[in-house]
N, C-alpha and C positions, 0 to 999 in steps of 0.2 A: 562469491559474496562473503562466505564465512571462512575462507582459507586462512586469512590472517588471524582471525579469532581462534581457529583451530591451533595454529602454531603457538599463539600466545598461551592458550590453555595447557597445551602439552608441555611448554617450557615451565609454566607455573607448577605443574605436577612434578616435573623433573627436579625442580628445586627442593622438593620434599624428600628426595632420595639422594641427598648430597654426599652421604658417606660412601666410601669406596666399596664396602661390603654390600651395599644396597643397590649399586649401579646395575649389576646383573639382574637383580630382581625387577628393576624398572624396565630394562630392555626386554625381559621375558614377558612381563605383564602388559606392557604398553607398546609392543611392536606392531603398531597399527598405522596405516597410511590414509590420509585424506584423498578422496577421489573426486567428488563433486558435491553440489548441494542444490536443492530445489524445494521451494515451498516449505522452508524450515525443517527439511529432512536432509541431514548430511550423510552421504554415502562414504563409507570407509572400507578398507580392505585389509585382509590378513593373508599369509602365504599358503595356508592349508586348512582343511576342515578341523584338524586337531587344534590349531591355534584359534580358530573361531570358537570352538567349544571352551578353550582355555580362557580367553578374554571375556567370554560370557559368564562362565561359572565362577571366575575369580572376581567378577564385578568391575572389571577394568572399563568396559563400555559405559556402565552406569556412572562410574567415577568421572570419566571424561565428559559425559553428557551433562552431569551436574555442574562441572566446572565451566562448560560452555554456556550453560544457562546463566550462571553467575556473571560471566564476562559480558554476554550480549544482552542480558536482561530479558531474554525470551524464555518463558517457562514452558512453551510448547515445542521447543527445539528438540529433535530426536535424532538418533543415530541408526543407520541401516548398515549392517556389516555383511560384506560379500567376500568370497574367496577368489584370489587372483594369483595364479601360479607364477606370473611374471613379477610378483611383488619384490620390491627392493626395500630393505629395512630403512625406517625413518631415522634421520640423524638430527639430534638436538644440537644446535650450534653452541660451540664452546665460547668462552669470553674472547679468545683470540680470533675466532671466526667472526664474532660480532664486530670487533675492532676493524678487521679487514673489510667487512661489509660497509662499515661507516666510512672508511677511507675511500672505498670504491665509489660510494654515493657522493662524496665531496670532491672527487677527482673531476678534471675537465671532461666534458661530454665526449670529445674525440678519443679519449684514452680508454673509455669503457667499452666492453664488448656486449653488454646487455642491450636489448631492444630499447629504442628511445621511448621515453614516457612523456605523458602530458603534464603540463604545469598550469596552475591556476593563477590568474591575475584578477584584478578587481572587475574587469569588464569582459574578458574573453579568455578562451582556452587556447593555448599554443602547443601544438604537437608536431613532432618531426615526421610522423608517419600517418597522420589522420586516423589513428587507431580508434575503433568504436568504443574502447574502454578508456574514457578520459578521466583518469583517477586523480583525486587531490594529491598534493605533495605528501601530506600526512594522513594516515588512515585511523579513524576511530573505530574500535572493535564493534560498536553497536550500529554503525552506519554503513550503508551500501556505497561503494565508490562510484556506482553508476548514477546515484541520485545527487547530481550537482546541477547548478543553474545552467551551465553550458549545454547540458543534455535535455533541458526542458524546452519544449517548443510551444510558446504561448500563442494564443489566438484571441479572437474577440471574447470567447467564453472564459478565458483564464488570464488575460493580460493584467487586470487589476490585482489578482492574487499574486501573479508573478512579480510585479513591481513592488507590491507590499512586502513580499517575502525578502526581496533584495534589500529593501529599506530596513527591515528588522535585522537582517544578517549584518548589515553595516553598523547599525546602532542598537544593539540589543539592550532591552530593559528601559528604553526611552519612551517615546510617545505611543507606540503601538504595542501595548502590553496589557493583557494577553492578546494574541492574535489567534483566530479560529478559522480554519478552512472547512467548509462543508459542501457536500454534494455526493453523487453516486460513486460506486466503486469503479476503480480504473480510470479516474479522471485526472489524477495527478496530485491529490492532497498529500499523500505520504511522500511523494517525490519532492514537493516544495518544502515540506517539514524537514526532511533529512538534508536537503540542500542547504537550508539555514544552518543546521548543525554542522555540516561539513565545512561550510564557509567560515563559521565562527571558530571551529576547531583549528583550521589552518592559520587563522589570524592569531589565535592565542590558545595553544594546546594545553596550557596550564589550567584553563577553566574546567570546572566540573560540569560535564554535559551528559545527560541521560536521555536516550530514546527508548521508549517502552510502550507497548500496547496497553490499553486499559484492562484487557483480560489478564495480562501478565502482572500488571500493577495490583489488580484485585487478588490474584493468586498469591503474590508475594506478601501482601498485607494479611491475608488469611493465614498463611504459614507463620507469620510473625506472631499472630495471636496464639496459634496452637503451640508454638515453641517458646512462648513468653519472651519474645524479642522485639516487642513493639517499639521500644525506645530506640533500638538500633535502626529499625525501619524509618522512624521519624527523623533521626539524625541524618540518615542517608539522603532522604529526599528534600528535607528542609535545608540541607547544606549545599544544594546544587546552585550553580550559576545559570544553567540552561535546562529547562524541562521540556521535553518533546513527548507529549502524551497522545498516542494514536487511537482512533476509534472510541471516543469518549462515550458514545451511545451505549456501549457495553455496560456502563455503570447503572443503567436504568433499573430501579428496584433494589439496588444494593446499598442500603442505607448506611451501613457502617463504613463502607469504602468511600461513599460520597462525603460523609462527615470528615474522614481522614483527609481526603483531597481538599475539602474546604479549608481546613486549618493549614495544610501544606501550602495551598494557594496564598493564604494570608501571609504566611511566613516568607514566601518567596517574593511576593509583591512588595512587602515592607522593605526588603533588601535590594529591590530593583533587579531581581533575577528575571530573565526573559522566560515567558511561558508560551508554548505553541501547542494548539490542540487541533484535532480533526474530528469530524463527525459526519454521519451520512445524511443529516438533515439539520435544519435550524435548531438550536438548543431548546428554544421554547416549545418545540414539538415533541421532545422526548418525554415519554410517559414516566411517571414515578421518579422524577428528578427533583431533589430538594430545591425549594424556591431560592434560598440564599445562595446556593451554588450556581443556579441558573443566572441569578443577578450578577454574581462576580464574573461569570464567563461573558455575559452580555455587556459588561462595562468596557470591554476592549473592542477590537476590530473584528467583525465577523464578515467573511467573504464567501459568496456562493460561487463554486466552480461548476459551470454548466456543461452540458453535453456539447462537444465541438461540432460546429457547422461543417458542411461539406468541404468548403475551401480550406478550413483548418485541418480536417481529416486528411485531405490530399497533401497539404504541406507537411503534416506529421509523417505520413508514409514516405514522402520524398526524403525527408531528413534522416529517417531511420534506415532507409535503403542506402543512403550516402554514407552513414556512419559504419555500416557493415561492409562497405566497399563492393556493393552489389549493383545490379541494374535490373530495372523492370520497364517494360514499355508503358507509355502514358495511358494506353487503353486499359491495361491491367490495373494500374494504380487507380484510375478513375472508377473501374468496376468495383474494386475493394472499398474505396471511399464512399461510393454511393450505397453499397449494400450492407456495410457494417457501420451502424449509426450509434451504437450504445456507448462505447468507451474506448479509450486508447489501448487498454489491455487486449481487447479483442482484435484490434488492428495489428498489434504486435504478434498475436497468435496466428493471424492469417499469414503474415510475412514469414514466420518460423515454418509454417506448413509448406508454403510454396518453395522456399529456399532449401528446405530439407529434401523435398522431392527432387529438386534440380541436382543437388549434390549426390544423393544416393542412387539416382537412376542415370544421371549423365544426359538426360534429355532436355532439350530447350523448352522454355516455358512459353506457351501461347495462351490466348484468352480462353479457348475451349478447355484446355487442361486445367487452368486455374479455376474455372467454373466447377469442374468436376471435383477438384481437390477441396474446394471450400463449400461444397454443397451443404454439408451438415451444419457448418458454422453459420452460413448465411441463412439457412432455412429457419433458424430460431428467430429471425427478424420478420418472417412472413406472417400474414394475418391468419393463415390456416392453422398455425400453431398456438394462436391466442384465443382463449375462451372468455366469454362474458363473466364467468365465475371467477377467473383470475383477476380480471379488471376490477370487479366489485370488491374482492378481498383486499387487493392492494390499496384501493382508494379508502375503503372503510378503516383499514389499519392506520393509514396516514392521518386520517381525521379523527381517529380514536372513537369510532362509533361501531355498532354491530352491522353486519351485512343485512340483517333483517330490517333494521332502521333505515339503512341506505336504500333498500328496495321498497320501503313502506310508504305511508301517507302522512307522516308527521311533517308539519309545515314550519317548524322552527328553522331559523337560518343555519343552525348547527347541522341540520340534516339536508336542507334543500340545496345548499351550495355543493357539497360533495356528491349528492345525487345527480345534479346537473353535470358536474365534471365527469362522473362515471358514464353518463349517457353520451356526452361528447366523445370521450375516449372510445367507447364501444362502437360508435359510428365510424370513427377514424381508423380503428384497428381491426374491426371484424367486417364481415359481409352482411350483418344483420340489418334488416329494414326497420323503419320507424315503427311499423305495426308489430313486428316481432319483438322489438325492445319494449313496447308498451305492455305486452303480455308478461314480460319478465319484471316489470316494475308495477306490481299490484294492479295489473289490468288497465293501466292508464291509456287514454285515447292517444292515437298516433300524433295528433296535433299538439298535445302537451309535450310529447317527446321531441317533436320538431322545435317547439319553442325553447326547450331546455338546451338543445344543441345550438341553436342560433344565438341564444343569449351568451353562452360561453365563448362561442366563436367571435362574437362582437367584442366582448370584454377583453379577449386576448389581444386584439388589435391596439388597445389603448393602455393595457396593463402588462408591462414587461415581466413583472414579478409573477403574475398568474400564468403567463405563457411559459416562463421558466419552470414553474411548479408543475405544470401539466407535462412538459417535456420530461422532467425527471420521473414523474409517475409512469409515463409511457416506457421509459427505460427500465424501470423496476418491473413492469409487466413483462417486458421482453426477456428479462433475466430471471423471472420467477420460476422456481422449481417446486413442484408439488411435493 
């Protein structure tokens, strides 16, 4: 994901050592190779323990890390250095090498020896080898090449968001500005956001596009205050053509950052720069968020990405298996789709587990072996792992009330509705009886608990938004970690 950003950062640093007498200094201090990356941690290697100590003590790792953070906009990006005796020195391409590379890229496909690559069109991806990595023609250093529209598998839960994202990508800054995707983790919000960025960048690479998490945005803003460079910060973000701001809920309670974003929003909106945001809940439900910022964000298009239904989970698994060039029996796919209900990320994790087992052991996969392999992952969805305490905390937090009030006797609607929802969820997600639940809710009679359960069950049949809300709360409960 960050390999190209690594190459770009290393080349930028190399340009600082352009004099001949400093070339050896660069080679000695930055003789480091990229290995892999995962979860914003880039693994790099050096040829010996001595060199590891050298690049650490000389600050080379920190210098590259800071450059990478600057290039990607991710302030939490870190480097992990390992020793590899089979290490081969990294080569910084010369200008001649770059020209040769450009010539090779422009040569007819049949004359190239490199593996065929995927190309992006307006409506479909065309690849000579059905590679699972369908990368855009041009790579933006802050965007993942895997997050493109062709790799997104829409279902009933996400079709509206998918079509809206394509519309925004084709006509940025027009009718749907800003656009906000909200929903639980692992449902595709970041994928669609970055797909918009990748599409726009491939259409017009001269546009200033920035993808950044709200946490990194906050950290960068705080640093600009500390270093007295706030004007540079303002110029950077107010000069953008496309702003992709991920996980905006992180800004709750951060008044100064919210104020800065408010003025940045106004500046970008005035110049018709496209803004895309993601959040884990509707904006109006975020605690301690400035009303005027909430108003700005709500003026655009807000779309709820819900938990995928069984049919969509099955289709997602089929597509991801196909993209990897693998095969699984229908009964195994069905088993995974039925038992992993929370999000797409967990479906991907399940596939990674079973295919890794197959590759490392050489044993064929059958349903029994898959059940054993995925036992821990699937167990998190079972009622035996869900307590009433967790349900009450998740619901209370969502409705911004205390657990004591949720369990208590206050009759205001502010407390009654979440109380009834928590009772419904407890009956659906645990083995507790109505009488047992009554004891946990201020000694209420079991008939009162039954009434609360039935009321919510009936409302869900006629109120899709309530049904979606409760499904999301159930997902949060399943993912909750004490």
